[in-house]
C-alpha positions as CSV (number, residue, x, y, z in Angstrom):
1,M,-2.2,-0.5,51.1
2,L,-1.1,0.0,47.5
3,N,-2.2,-2.3,44.8
4,T,0.8,-4.1,43.2
5,V,0.5,-6.1,40.0
6,E,3.0,-8.6,38.7
7,V,3.2,-8.7,34.9
8,T,5.2,-11.9,35.3
9,K,7.7,-13.1,37.9
10,N,9.5,-10.0,39.5
11,I,8.2,-7.7,36.7
12,H,5.7,-5.3,38.2
13,Y,3.2,-2.8,36.8
14,V,3.8,0.5,38.6
15,G,1.6,2.7,36.3
16,V,-1.1,5.1,37.3
17,N,-4.5,6.3,36.0
18,D,-5.3,9.9,35.0
19,R,-9.0,10.8,35.2
20,E,-8.5,14.5,35.8
21,T,-6.8,15.7,32.5
22,H,-9.4,16.9,30.0
23,L,-7.1,17.0,26.9
24,F,-4.2,14.7,26.1
25,E,-1.3,16.9,24.8
26,N,-3.9,19.7,25.3
27,L,-5.5,18.5,22.1
28,W,-7.3,15.2,22.3
29,P,-10.4,14.7,24.5
30,L,-9.9,12.2,27.3
31,D,-13.6,11.2,27.9
32,K,-12.4,7.8,29.2
33,G,-9.2,9.1,30.8
34,V,-5.7,7.6,30.2
35,S,-3.2,5.5,31.9
36,Y,0.5,6.2,32.2
37,N,2.1,2.7,32.3
38,A,5.5,2.2,33.9
39,Y,7.2,-1.1,35.0
40,L,9.7,-2.2,37.6
41,I,12.0,-5.3,37.4
42,N,13.1,-6.4,40.9
43,D,16.2,-8.5,40.3
44,D,19.9,-8.5,41.5
45,K,19.9,-5.1,39.7
46,V,16.6,-3.1,39.9
47,A,15.4,-1.4,36.8
48,I,12.5,1.0,36.2
49,I,11.2,1.1,32.6
50,D,9.7,4.5,31.9
51,T,8.0,6.8,34.4
52,V,4.8,8.8,34.4
53,K,3.5,12.4,34.1
54,N,4.8,14.8,36.7
55,T,1.2,15.2,38.2
56,K,1.2,11.5,39.1
57,M,4.8,11.0,40.3
58,D,4.0,10.7,44.0
59,A,1.7,7.7,43.4
60,F,4.3,6.2,41.1
61,M,7.1,6.6,43.5
62,D,5.0,5.1,46.3
63,K,4.4,2.0,44.2
64,V,8.2,1.6,43.4
65,E,9.1,2.0,47.1
66,G,6.3,-0.4,48.2
67,I,7.9,-3.1,46.1
68,I,11.6,-2.7,46.6
69,G,11.6,-1.3,50.1
70,D,15.1,-0.1,51.1
71,K,16.7,-1.4,47.9
72,S,18.1,1.1,45.4
73,V,17.2,1.5,41.8
74,D,20.1,0.7,39.6
75,Y,18.8,1.6,36.1
76,L,16.1,3.8,34.7
77,I,15.3,2.7,31.1
78,I,13.9,5.6,29.1
79,N,12.1,4.2,26.0
80,H,10.4,7.6,25.2
81,M,11.1,11.1,26.4
82,E,7.7,12.6,26.0
83,P,6.8,14.3,29.3
84,D,3.8,12.0,30.1
85,H,6.5,9.2,30.4
86,S,9.6,11.2,31.5
87,G,7.8,13.5,34.0
88,A,9.1,11.6,37.1
89,I,12.8,11.2,36.0
90,K,13.9,13.9,38.4
91,A,11.9,12.4,41.2
92,V,13.7,9.0,40.6
93,R,17.1,10.8,40.5
94,E,16.4,12.6,43.8
95,R,15.3,9.4,45.5
96,Y,18.0,7.2,44.0
97,P,20.9,9.5,43.2
98,K,23.1,6.7,41.9
99,V,20.6,5.4,39.3
100,M,22.0,5.0,35.8
101,L,19.9,6.5,33.1
102,V,19.7,4.2,30.1
103,G,18.7,5.4,26.6
104,N,20.1,6.0,23.1
105,K,22.0,9.1,22.0
106,K,18.9,11.0,21.0
107,T,17.3,10.2,24.3
108,F,19.8,12.3,26.2
109,E,19.6,15.2,23.8
110,F,15.9,15.4,24.6
111,L,16.6,14.8,28.3
112,E,18.9,17.8,28.6
113,N,16.5,20.0,26.6
114,F,13.6,19.1,28.9
115,Y,15.3,18.7,32.3
116,G,18.9,19.9,32.1
117,K,22.1,18.0,32.0
118,M,22.4,15.0,34.4
119,D,25.1,12.5,35.0
120,N,25.3,8.7,34.9
121,Y,24.2,8.1,31.3
122,Y,24.4,4.7,29.8
123,I,24.1,5.1,26.0
124,I,22.8,2.0,24.2
125,D,22.6,1.2,20.5
126,D,20.4,-1.2,18.5
127,G,20.7,-4.7,19.8
128,D,22.7,-3.9,22.9
129,T,21.9,-5.9,26.1
130,L,21.8,-5.2,29.8
131,D,22.0,-8.0,32.5
132,L,20.0,-7.6,35.6
133,G,20.5,-11.1,37.0
134,E,17.6,-13.4,36.2
135,H,16.4,-10.9,33.6
136,Q,18.2,-9.7,30.5
137,L,17.2,-6.7,28.5
138,K,17.7,-6.2,24.8
139,F,17.1,-2.8,23.1
140,Y,15.6,-2.1,19.7
141,L,15.7,1.5,18.3
142,T,12.3,2.4,16.7
143,P,12.7,6.0,15.6
144,M,9.6,8.0,14.7
145,V,7.2,5.7,16.4
146,H,6.4,8.4,17.1
147,W,9.4,10.6,18.2
148,P,13.0,10.5,16.9
149,E,14.4,8.8,20.1
150,T,11.7,6.1,20.6
151,M,12.9,2.6,21.4
152,M,11.6,-0.7,22.7
153,T,13.1,-2.9,25.5
154,Y,12.7,-6.7,25.3
155,E,13.1,-8.9,28.4
156,V,14.6,-12.0,26.9
157,N,13.8,-14.7,29.5
158,N,10.1,-13.8,30.1
159,K,9.6,-12.6,26.5
160,V,8.1,-9.2,27.5
161,L,8.3,-6.3,25.0
162,F,8.2,-2.9,26.7
163,S,7.0,-1.0,23.6
164,A,6.7,2.6,24.7
165,D,3.9,4.4,23.0
166,A,3.5,1.8,20.3
167,F,0.6,-0.6,20.9
168,G,-1.0,1.8,23.4
169,G,-4.4,3.5,23.6
170,F,-6.5,6.0,25.5
171,G,-8.7,4.9,28.4
172,T,-7.9,4.3,32.1
173,L,-7.3,0.8,33.4
174,D,-10.3,0.4,35.7
175,G,-9.3,-2.6,37.8
176,G,-8.2,-4.8,35.0
177,I,-4.6,-4.3,33.8
178,F,-4.4,-7.1,31.2
179,D,-6.1,-7.8,27.9
180,D,-7.8,-10.9,29.4
181,E,-9.2,-8.9,32.4
182,V,-11.0,-6.1,30.4
183,N,-13.7,-5.9,27.8
184,L,-11.5,-5.1,24.7
185,E,-14.6,-3.8,22.9
186,F,-14.5,-0.9,25.4
187,Y,-10.8,-0.2,24.5
188,T,-10.7,-0.9,20.7
189,D,-12.1,2.4,19.6
190,E,-9.9,4.3,22.0
191,I,-6.8,2.3,20.8
192,R,-7.6,3.2,17.2
193,R,-8.3,6.9,18.1
194,Y,-4.9,6.9,19.8
195,Y,-3.2,5.3,16.9
196,S,-4.9,7.5,14.2
197,N,-4.2,10.8,16.0
198,I,-0.9,10.2,17.7
199,V,1.0,7.6,15.7
200,G,-0.8,7.2,12.4
201,K,1.1,9.8,10.4
202,Y,4.2,7.6,10.8
203,G,2.8,4.4,9.3
204,A,5.9,3.8,7.2
205,M,8.0,3.9,10.4
206,V,5.6,1.6,12.2
207,Q,6.1,-0.9,9.3
208,K,9.9,-0.6,9.7
209,A,9.6,-1.2,13.4
210,L,7.4,-4.3,12.9
211,K,9.9,-5.5,10.3
212,K,12.8,-5.1,12.7
213,L,11.0,-7.1,15.4
214,T,10.1,-9.8,12.9
215,E,13.7,-10.0,11.5
216,A,15.1,-10.2,15.0
217,A,12.8,-13.3,15.4
218,I,12.0,-12.4,19.0
219,D,9.2,-14.4,20.7
220,I,6.8,-11.9,22.1
221,K,4.6,-13.4,24.9
222,I,3.6,-10.1,26.5
223,I,3.4,-6.5,25.2
224,A,3.7,-3.9,27.9
225,P,2.9,-0.4,26.4
226,T,3.0,3.0,28.1
227,H,-0.8,3.5,27.7
228,G,-3.7,1.1,27.8
229,P,-3.9,-2.6,28.6
230,V,-0.9,-5.0,28.9
231,W,-1.3,-7.7,26.3
232,R,-0.4,-11.1,27.9
233,T,-3.0,-13.4,26.4
234,N,-3.3,-12.2,22.8
235,P,-0.5,-9.8,21.9
236,S,-0.9,-10.7,18.2
237,C,-4.2,-8.9,18.3
238,I,-2.6,-5.5,18.9
239,I,0.3,-6.3,16.5
240,D,-2.3,-7.1,13.8
241,Y,-4.1,-3.8,14.4
242,Y,-0.9,-1.8,14.0
243,D,0.1,-3.8,10.9
244,R,-3.3,-3.2,9.2
245,W,-3.6,0.5,10.3
246,S,0.0,1.3,9.2
247,K,-0.7,-0.2,5.8
248,A,-3.9,2.0,5.5
249,Q,-6.0,-1.2,5.3
250,T,-9.7,-0.5,5.7
251,Q,-13.1,-2.0,6.5
252,E,-16.2,-1.6,4.4
253,G,-18.0,1.5,5.5
254,V,-18.6,5.2,5.0
255,V,-17.9,8.3,7.1
256,I,-19.9,11.4,6.2
257,V,-18.7,14.6,7.7
258,Y,-20.4,18.0,7.2
259,G,-20.5,21.6,8.3
260,S,-23.9,23.2,8.2
261,M,-25.2,26.5,9.5
262,Y,-28.9,26.2,9.0
263,G,-29.4,22.5,8.3
264,N,-29.5,22.4,4.5
265,T,-26.1,20.7,4.1
266,Q,-27.1,18.3,6.8
267,K,-30.2,17.3,4.7
268,M,-27.8,16.3,2.0
269,A,-25.7,14.2,4.4
270,D,-28.7,12.4,5.7
271,F,-30.0,11.8,2.2
272,I,-26.7,10.2,1.1
273,A,-26.6,8.1,4.2
274,R,-30.1,6.7,3.5
275,K,-29.2,5.9,-0.1
276,L,-26.1,4.1,1.0
277,S,-28.1,2.1,3.5
278,E,-30.6,1.1,0.8
279,K,-27.7,-0.2,-1.2
280,G,-26.7,-2.5,1.6
281,I,-23.9,-0.5,3.3
282,K,-24.3,-1.0,7.1
283,N,-21.3,0.8,8.6
284,I,-22.3,4.4,8.1
285,R,-21.1,7.2,10.5
286,I,-22.4,10.8,10.2
287,Y,-20.5,13.6,12.0
288,D,-21.4,17.2,12.4
289,A,-17.9,18.7,12.4
290,S,-19.1,21.5,14.7
291,K,-20.1,19.1,17.5
292,T,-17.7,16.2,17.3
293,H,-14.0,16.6,18.0
294,V,-11.9,15.9,15.0
295,S,-10.0,13.1,16.8
296,Y,-13.1,10.9,16.8
297,I,-13.8,11.7,13.2
298,I,-10.3,10.9,12.0
299,S,-10.4,7.6,13.9
300,D,-13.4,6.4,11.9
301,I,-11.9,7.8,8.6
302,W,-8.9,5.6,9.5
303,R,-11.2,2.7,9.8
304,F,-13.5,2.9,6.8
305,K,-12.8,3.1,3.1
306,G,-15.5,5.6,2.0
307,V,-15.4,9.3,3.0
308,V,-18.0,11.9,2.0
309,L,-17.4,15.5,3.0
310,G,-19.9,18.3,2.9
311,S,-19.8,22.0,3.7
312,C,-21.8,25.1,3.3
313,A,-20.0,28.3,2.1
314,Y,-18.9,30.5,5.0
315,N,-17.6,34.0,4.3
316,T,-16.5,33.0,0.8
317,G,-14.7,29.9,2.1
318,L,-15.0,26.6,3.8
319,F,-17.1,26.3,7.0
320,P,-14.5,26.6,9.9
321,S,-15.1,23.3,11.5
322,M,-14.5,21.5,8.2
323,E,-11.2,23.3,7.8
324,A,-10.0,21.4,10.9
325,V,-11.2,18.1,9.4
326,I,-9.4,18.5,6.1
327,H,-6.3,19.8,7.8
328,K,-6.2,16.8,10.1
329,I,-6.8,14.4,7.2
330,E,-3.9,15.9,5.2
331,N,-1.6,16.0,8.2
332,S,-2.3,12.3,8.8
333,Q,-1.2,11.4,5.3
334,L,-4.0,9.0,4.9
335,K,-4.1,7.1,1.6
336,N,-6.4,4.7,-0.3
337,R,-9.9,6.1,0.3
338,Y,-12.9,6.9,-1.8
339,L,-14.1,10.5,-1.7
340,G,-17.4,12.2,-2.4
341,I,-18.1,16.0,-2.0
342,F,-21.3,18.0,-1.5
343,G,-22.4,21.3,0.0
344,T,-24.4,24.5,-0.3
345,A,-23.9,28.1,-1.1
346,S,-26.1,31.2,-1.1
347,W,-24.7,34.6,-1.9
348,S,-21.1,33.3,-2.3
349,G,-19.4,30.0,-2.9
350,G,-16.3,28.7,-1.3
351,G,-17.2,25.5,0.6
352,V,-17.4,23.0,-2.2
353,S,-14.7,24.7,-4.2
354,T,-12.3,24.4,-1.3
355,L,-13.2,20.7,-0.8
356,N,-12.5,20.2,-4.5
357,Q,-9.0,21.8,-4.0
358,F,-8.5,19.4,-1.1
359,A,-9.5,16.5,-3.4
360,D,-6.9,17.5,-5.9
361,R,-4.2,17.5,-3.2
362,I,-5.2,14.4,-1.3
363,K,-5.4,12.3,-4.5
364,W,-8.1,9.9,-3.3
365,E,-10.3,8.3,-5.8
366,K,-13.1,10.8,-6.5
367,I,-16.7,9.4,-6.5
368,G,-19.3,11.1,-8.7
369,E,-19.5,14.8,-9.4
370,S,-19.2,17.4,-6.6
371,V,-22.7,18.7,-5.7
372,E,-23.4,22.3,-4.7
373,A,-26.9,23.4,-4.0
374,K,-28.0,27.0,-4.1
375,S,-29.1,27.8,-0.5
376,S,-31.0,24.5,-0.1
377,P,-31.0,21.2,-2.0
378,K,-33.6,20.7,-4.7
379,A,-34.5,17.6,-6.7
380,A,-31.5,18.0,-9.1
381,E,-29.0,18.1,-6.2
382,F,-30.6,15.2,-4.4
383,E,-30.3,13.2,-7.7
384,M,-26.6,14.0,-7.8
385,C,-26.2,13.0,-4.2
386,E,-27.9,9.7,-5.0
387,K,-25.4,9.1,-7.7
388,I,-22.5,9.6,-5.2
389,A,-24.2,7.1,-2.9
390,D,-24.8,4.6,-5.7
391,E,-21.3,4.7,-7.1
392,L,-19.7,4.6,-3.7
393,A,-21.8,1.6,-2.6
394,E,-21.0,-0.2,-5.9
395,K,-17.2,0.3,-5.2
396,L,-17.5,-1.0,-1.7
397,I,-19.6,-4.0,-2.6
398,A,-17.2,-4.9,-5.4
399,E,-14.4,-5.0,-2.9
400,R,-16.5,-7.2,-0.6
401,E,-17.0,-9.7,-3.5
402,V,-13.3,-9.7,-4.2
403,L,-12.5,-10.5,-0.6
């Protein structure tokens, strides 16, 4: 017997969990798995809202059929065309050949490029509505959150916002589906990691989407995203997260990231962290870029105001794992951080000088002088490291006092 979950009257969760995939988009580690959320409205007209990845379409279709029995599906709402949500479109069409595919103009451009031309399109525009009987759907275009065709669907009577990838997160739904059924502490880091790596670059478009929803004055009682928990008790929590993250607002804390071949650059990282602690900074994260995937690093850089980067020289350049870090930071278009730089060199330089070039490009507020030790740090370099820690702590504490 299949588990069926009602989000609210006649609106059903028909999503699935994926614990097998190792890398989301073949990039991001899925240590805690991921859910692909889809929804079904069983009314005079039956509508599916989004589907799932093709590897999970059998379980998805079984859930749909288990709810509606011999009824047909009238509409398939496509909020987002990325294959982890559109992967079962063909299966729906084969099982329900008369189904009407509902999306915006760009939706169907993507659909044809991925799966070939289909018939029965219903092209909507911003603010259009669709009547299912007791349920009315209203559509809001939210381009570049985080693809050009993304949109959201709002069920007017039950006040449910089907938000596509917005407001989602990594992590399977292990029994609990709703925010009040799960330990949100477990999910918060994975929600931020999802945001910072998948959506974060498009912060300006997130703000536009939030503004559109606010100006439309819609009353959101439930947020039903395509990944992670369904927010029925406290949807304002996830909205607040997205608002703060998309404005690049931060918490007090420092992320120290380093690349070290023989441990000398690591010594400098540990020294800076200790001095920050002595100054009263409690949120300190140290990452060896060679051991920790960049998605976890960028998630904490998104969270905290202070960033200190260190690298040894490697073949006259930056240590390779640190190259991935600075590339990801630049690609994310993060703003409004404090930056300190340190590192080592032996027979050639290249590590610290490359980080200095990065600092010039990123235009964050530079803290102290860049420190480069010859082979291993000596008293003079440790003193310069302490100055970085002191100045950074003073900046952070000053902001604390303003708040």
